[in-house]
Structure formats: structure tokens, C-alpha cells
N, C-alpha and C positions, 0 to 999 in steps of 0.2 A: 446499467451501472456504467459510470464513466471510468476512464483509465486510472485516475487518481485513486478512487475508492477501491478499485480492483487491486492496484499496486499496494495499497496499505494492507489489505487482507493477505496478499501473497507474501509481502515482506514479513508479516507476523508469522505466517505458517512456515516460511523458509527458516525462520529463527527458532522453530519449535516452541513457540509461546502460545499459550491459550488466551482467549479473551479475558478470562479471570486473572491470569498472571499480568497481562498488560494493564488491566483495570487497576490492579493493586499498585503497579509501578507508576502509572500515570495519574492516578487519582481521578480517572474518568469512569463513569458507570459502564458496566458491561453492556447494558441496553443501548446506551448512546454509541459506544464503540461498534456494536453490531449494526446499528442503523447507518453509521458512516461506512463501514466495510461493505454493506449490502447496497449502498447507493441511495438509501432513503434520505440521508442527510449529507451535507457537504461539510468537510472539516474546516475549522477556522485555522488561522496561522498559529494560534496557541496549540491547537491539537497537533498540527504538523510538527511543531517544535517538540512536543512531548514524544511523538513517534521517533523523531530524529534522535533524541536523547536516549530513548529506550533501546534503539537499535544501533547506536553508535555510528550514526551517519549525519549528513547535513540536511538542512531543510531544502536546499536547492536540488539535491539528489532526488528527494521525494517529489518536489514540485515539477521536476522534469516530466512527470507523467500527466501533469495538468496543462502543459503548454498547448496553446492553440497553434498548432504547426501549420504553416502555410503550405499550399499545394506544391510550391516549388521546392520545398524542403523534404522531398520524399525519403532521402537517406535518414534523416532524423526520425521521421515517422516510422520508417521500417525498423530502425533500431529500437525504438520504444516498444513496438509491437512484438519484436523478437525477444526482448527482455521479458515481457509479460508471458509469452509462450513458454519460455524457458522456466520461469517461476511456476507456471501452471503444471508443467511436466514434473518438476520437483515435488509439487504438492501431491500429484497423483501417486508418486512413489512413496511419499510419507504416509498417505492415507491407506495404501495397500498393505502396509506392514501389519 
């Protein structure tokens, strides 16, 4: 799974939204959303836009996780990885409840 797919799933979990709720809000099938979040499919820009609207953020904030970060930009890569770790930690607390 690439970082973008992982980020989309974690953003949804962080916002306490189920796939069913996101599907209803975005008019994208649950199956397709699941394939995107599991890394089996890559999201289109339209799908990124729908996630951004659903979670009241910008497309560029979401696309940050898809950037091909050069090796000389270790700070940016570390930031992206730390954000994903943080969201995973929050996910584990939410699922432990």
C-alpha cells in the first residue's frame, strides 16, 4: 500500500467515519473506497477532491502523501512518515475502545 492510500484510510478513521458513511457522502461505492484504501486501486483526482470535501481539507493536503520526495528532502519525508505514524497510533486507540 502506498502512502496516499494509507493516508486516505487513516484520515477517514481519524474522523470517525465508516466506509458506508463516506460512500453515502461521496457517492462512491463502498467496494471501490475499500479498494482505494487497501492500495488495490489508485484514487483519481475526482476521488481526492471528494475526500477533501468530506473531511473539510484541501486536495493539496491529501496529495502531500503521494509526493515523490527526493532523497535530499529527508525532512519532508520524515514529516510525512511521522504524520502517518501519528494517525496509526490514533487509529489503534479508536479500535481499542
